[in-house]
N, C-alpha and C positions, 0 to 999 in steps of 0.2 A: 499541910506541912506532912500529913500522912503517907500524900502523893508523891512528894518528893523523898520522903525514908523509903517509901518502895523501888524507887527508880534507883536511890543509891545501894538497894540490895538487888540489884538487876533485875526487878519488875515492874510490870507497867501498872498504872492506878486501876485496872481491873486486878492485880494480882498475880497476873500472869509472868511468866518470865521474857525479859526484854530479848530481843532477836540479837544476837553476837552482830558485831559489825565487819569491816571487808580488813580487820586490821585486829593479830593477836594480843589480845588484851584480855587479861583475868582481874575479879574482882576479891578473889578472895588474898589472903593476907599472906597466906604460903608462899606463892608464885612470885611475891615482891622482896621474899626474904633471901635469895641469892641472888649475888649481882652477876654471875654466871652460869644461870640457869636458861637452858637451851631445849629443845626437843629435836628428835630423830629416831629413825629404824635400825632396830638391828637387824644384824644380816639374815635373821630369819622373819625381817618386816615388821615385827612387832612398834609400835610406836612407845616411845619411851621419851621421859624428863631426865635431863642428865644436869646431877648436880656436883658441886666439888665441896669434899668432905674431905680438909686437911691435905694431905696430899693423893686420896683415892677420889675416885668417880662413883657415883652412887646411882643407878638406871632406876628409874622409877615409872613402872608400868602405868600404864593410863588406867587399868581396870584396878588398881591400887590406889592411885588417887582419887579416884571416883568414890569409891567404898570408904574412905581414910577421911575424908571429909564430905562427903556425900555430896556428889556431883551427879547428882538424876540426869536423866536427857530433859526436862523440863527446867532444869536450871540455867543461866546466861552460859556459865564458867561450862556445865557439863557439852552444853552444845558448841562450847568453844573448844573442847577437848575433841569433838569429833572431829570438826573442820579442820582442826591441826594435824589431826591423824590421815584424813583426806588431802591436805596437802603436801603432808610428807613424802605421798607418792610422786610428788615432781620435783621438789625440790630437796637437797641434802639435809637440807635443817633450817629450824624456825627459831625465833626469839621474840620473846614479848615485844612489843613495835613494831614487828616486821609485818608487812604487806601478806595477806593470803594470797596464794597463788592464783593465777586468772583461772586458771582450768576449772576451778570452784566456783566460780565466780562466775565469769562472763564465758565460759569455755574457749577462748581465745589460749595462746600459749604463752606462758610466763618465761620463754626462751624464743631468741631470734636465728633462721637459718640465715646462712649468707647469701651472698646476691648472687653468685655460683649456682647456689640449690635452686633460686627462682628461676634463672638463667635455663637451668635444665629439664624443670619441671616444665617450663613455656615451651619447649624447645619439642620434648616428647609430646606436648597435648598437639601441638601444631600437626607432628608428623604423623600422631594417629588421625590428624581430619586429613591430612591430603592421602593417608592409605583407605580411609573410609573413601574418596573419593574414586578412589581409582580400584575399588572393591576387593580390596584383599588388607581392610584393617589389620594393626599389626603394633604390638607393644614394643616398643626400645628399651631395652634394658641396658645396654651397652651407650657409655656417655662419646667414646670414641666413635662410634658409628652415629651419632646423631650428629656430632661437631661435622662429619664428613658430607651428610646426606645436605645439613643447613647452607654448603657451599655449592651445593649441585647446583645449575643457571635450571633444569627442567623441574627440579623442585622446588625453586623459588617461583618459577612460574606458574606452579600448581597453587600454591599457597593462596594466594588472592583468589583463583576460582574456589577451593575449596572452603574459605571461610563465606564466600557468597553463597554455594549452594548449601550450604550449612543453615546460613539466615534464611533462606527460602524452605528448605525441609521441616525448621521450626515454626515456620508459618508470620515468619516477621517481614520475608520478600528481600531479594536479593539487594536492592541499594540499601539495607540496615545490616551488611557485613561489621559494621564498628559495633553492632550490641555483640555478634558471637566473639569480635575480640577481647569487649570487656570480660565477657562471662570465661574466654579460656584465661584471661592474666585475673579474674578472681580463683579460678581453681588452680593455678599454677602456684599461688601465691599459698594455700591450705598444702598442696603436694609439697611444696619445697620441704614443709617439715619432713616429711619421709624421705626425700632424697639425703637429707642432712642424717638422718639415722642411718640410712643406707652407708652412708660412709664408715658411720660409727662401727656399722655391720664388720665391713671390709676389714676394721682393724682387728673386731674378732676372730675371724676365721684365720687372720695372721698368727692372731695367739693359740689357735688350735694347732696350725701347722706346726707350730714350735714343740707344742706340747705331746702330737702325736710321733715327732721325731725325737723328743727325749724318752719316751714310751719306749723307744726302739732301741736307744742305747741303752739303755737301762736294763733291757729285757735281760740278762744274765744277772744280776744284782739284785741276790735273795733278799736285802736289806730294804731294796726299792721297789723293787717289781710288784709286789702289792697295793702301794701308794700310786707307782706311775700308771697302771692297769685302770685303774679308779680315777683316776684325775683326767684320763683319757678318754673313757666312755662317759664321764658327766659333760666332757666339753663338747663330746660330738654330738649328744642329747642337745645340750644349749647351741649349738650350730644348727641340728632339726628346727627346734623350734623357731631360731629367726628364719629359716627360711622359708618355712610354714605360711608363718605371717606375712612375708613379702610376698610370699607368690599368693596369698590371697587378697593384696593388697591391689596386686596390679591385674588378678583376673576381673576382680569387683571394679576396677576402672579401666577396663578393656577395651568398652563400646563408649566411643565418645559422643554419640548422637544422646544414646540414651542417659551419661552424666550431664550433657549440654539440659536436657528438656526434664532432668529431675534435680538440678542444681542445690537446692537446700538439702535434700535426703543424701546429696553425694556429701557435700561439706560436713554435715555430722557422720557419716561415717569414715571419712577421712580423719576429723578429729577424733574420732573414737580411737582410730588404729595409732592415730600420733600419737596420743595419750599411754595407750598400750605398751609399745615399741618405746617411748620415752621411759618408763618404768622400772622397763626390763633391762634396758641399754645404759642408762645413767649411772647403775654403780659400775660397770665394765670402764667407764669412761677414765677412773681413778688406776686401773690395771694398763691400760696401755701405753703409757708413757715409761712403765717399770718394766714390761714386757718388750720393749722398741732394745731395751740394753742388752736381753738374753741373749747370749751366742749358744746354740745345738752343742755343749761337750758335757763330759762329767767334770763335774765339780761342785765344789761344797756350798757354794752361791747359788747354784741352782738346785740343789736339793732343799735349800731352804724356800726357794722360789716354789717348786713343787708342792711342797708341805702349805705354804703360805694359799697358793690357789685350789688346795684341795677344802681348806675350811671356806674360805669364797663358793665353790660351786655347791659342796655339799647342801648346804639348806635351800641351795634355791631350786638344785635340777635330780636331788635323789629322789627315788620313790619316795611315798610317805612312809609305808611301813618300813622301808631300811633306814629312814630318816629317824625313826621313832628308836627305833632299835640304837642310832648311833648315840643320841643324846642321851639314854638311859646311862651308856658307858660313859659319860661324862664330857661328850666333845665339848660343850659350852664352856664347862670350868677351867678347861686345860687352854682355851682358846686366849685368851687376855694375857697380853705381853706384860701391861701393866697393874697398877690397882686399881681394880671394878667391882663396885659391890653393886649387888640386884636385891631389892627391897619388893 
């Protein structure tokens, strides 16, 4: 009976906390007291539990929950809160009963790229192999250029030879070119996620272009110029950060033979970058359809759009010292449009 009681309280027979499972599940009765409880990150990246109280939403910080209910790191519920916080880096929200994201369980992704992204990644790697064969290895970042080269008769002739020569270089023997094909397919499936994120970044740059143009047309508006200048600077900072990330992964994956010789390490690196890009780009995905409808003109609607995107950009891209000053001026208190309580 003692063992059963311990298990019920989240402990193993030796009195240690039971390891949390692969599903969001808590033992403390608090988490079952609300029908609509769920977990998400704030714009500042803080994980919170959200519960509905009358017409208001209450945001309960994980630190507050730990203190209030004694959910230390050596309790099952404390460990689950840690896992939920990790999982919220990869999904927009989690509810009790939801599976935890694959990223923190198996290092796979909890989302899928499109078939075209796999095709682009495969073609990019194949062309790197062909250019390696000719002694002028090159990274192709233009999809249009890749598609044109794929139809070139001479390129098609060199592809088969490149796979055979790569097999020889890897010590497999030219007759085992199919092994190289398998390696390329494996890497292509991993790099397809980077290609998918590259598409999202294209849309982010389109938003930035509109922001820079709006900055120009509001340059003589005393009531808006300070805000548009700040938004334009923050948007450019975001674009610069993403550009650096994509440049880094392109450079790291720029030598095809080195990738094939160290395929496990390369997959681990690609997944790390995949997760970093996904964390950073996922919040932008909600803005993309909104900004597709924005026309670069002076309008009341665009003033709202500019102020909304400032609230989005500031906590993510403002320098830390400047952000501290902004929050002290009550930025977070002024932000919610509905009833939100923070505990």
